N, C-alpha and C positions, 0 to 999 in steps of 0.2 A: 485249627481255627486260630489259636493264639499266635502262631507263626505268621499267618496271613495278616492279622491285625497289626503285629509288630512291623512287618514289612511295609504295610500301607502307611503307618505312621512315619517310618523312616523315609519313604519316598516323598511324602507330603512335606516333611521337614526339609529335605534336600531342595525341593522346588521353592519353598519359601526363602531359604537362604540364597539360592541362585538368583531369584527374582529381586531380592533386596540388594544384591551386589551389582546387578546390571545397570548400565547407564540409562537415564531416562530418555524416552523417545522425543518428547517435546519439553524444552525447558522454558520457564517463564521469561528468562532473559532474552529469548529470541523474539518475544512479543513486544510491540511498542504500545505504550499506554495511549489510549484515545485522548486523554487530557493534554498530551503534548501537542496536539493539533489545534486545539481550541484557541481562537484569537484571530487577529488580522495579520496576514502574511503578504510580503511583497516578493514577487519573482524578480530576482536581480540579474540572473544570467541563465542563458541556454547554451549548453555545449554538447559535443558529440563524442561518442566512444564507438569506434568501428564503423562510423558513417562519415561521409563528406558533408560539409555544410551545404545547405539547400537541396540535399538528397530527398528530404521529406518536405512536401509542399503544403501539407495540411495536417494539423493535429486536433483532436477532439471534435472532428467534423466542423471546424470553424475557421481556422486561420493558420498561416505558417508559424512554426515554433517561435521565430523571432518576434512576432506580433504580441506574444505573451510577456516579453520582457517589460518590466514596469507595471505589470498587472497586479491587482490586489485581490487576495482571496480571504473572505471573511467566513470563518467556520465556527458555528455555534456548537455547544455541547449536545443539543438535541439532534444533530446531524444535518440541520438545514445550513445552507451556505449560499454564497454568491461570489462569482469572480467578475472583476471589471477590468477590461483591457485598457491599455494606455489611450486608445482612441475613444474610450467612453462606452463601448459596447459591453453590456452586462449579461450574465447568464446565471440563473438560479440553479442550484444543484442540491442534491442530497448525498452526503458523504458518509463513509465509515472506514474502519480499519479491518482488513481481512487477514486473519492469522493462519489461514489454512492453505496458503499458496504454495505451489511446488518450488517457487523461487524464494520463498520466505514471506515475511510480512509485507502486505501491500496496502496502499492507500487506494480506495476505490470511490468513484462518484458516478451519479446519474444526472444527466441534464433534465431539468424539469421545465415545462412550458405551461402557459396559462391553463389552469384546470387539471393539470396532471397531479396524480398522487404517486409518491415514490414507489409504493408497493405494486402499482400497476405498470411501472416502466421496467421493461426487461433488459434493455441494453444500457451499457455504461462503459466505464474505463477503469483499468487497474494499472497502477504504477508501482514498481518495486521501491521500497523504502531503503535507501542507501544509508541514511542517517537522519536522526531528529533528536536534538538535545533540548528541545523546548524553546530555543531562541534562533536556531539555524536548522534548516531542513534541506535534504537533497533527495529528490525523487527521480527514478530512472524509468523511462518508457521503452520497453523492448520493441525493436523493429526487425523483422525478418530480412536478412541480407544473404542472398545466395543460399549456401548450406549452413549459415551461422546466424548470429544475432548481433545487431548493433544496438546502441542505446542513445536516446535523446535524454540529456541530463538537465534537470531543472533545479536551480539553486535558489532557495528562499531565505529571507530573514524575517523574524517576527517583528511587527510594528508595535503591538501592545499585548 
C-alpha cells in the first residue's frame, strides 16, 4: 500500500513539473485590447494581397471596397458604433473583438437597422487584426480565391 501511495505521489509530481514547463496554449499578447479600438477612425487606404484590384465588387453587403476609403468609424466602449462612407451613407453597427478565431484575434461587427437588437442579429462580419497600436490599425478581410485565400486590407488612422 505504501508503494502505491509513493508511486502515485511521484507520478503526480512529474505531471505538475511537466505541465509547469510546457508552453502556454494562449498567450495574452496574442489578444488585442478592446480599448485600442474605441474612438473615431478614418479608413485611409484599401489594398489587396493575393487579389487583383476590382476583383471584389461588394464588401459588407454595401459597396465596393474603394467606396470605404475616407469613411469614418466611430466605435464606443459599449460596442455601439457607426460608420459613415465618404458619400454620406451611414450604417449603425455593434462591434467586438473576437479572441477565439482560427486565424488569430479578429474585429467583428453586425449591421443594425431600425428596431434591431444586437443579440437578435445572427449575421455579421469578421476581419483579421493585422495590427492595432491605438493610433493606426490594419484589418484584413479574407476572400476565397481558387484553392487559396486573398485579402482586402483596410488601413485606418485614429482621429481622436
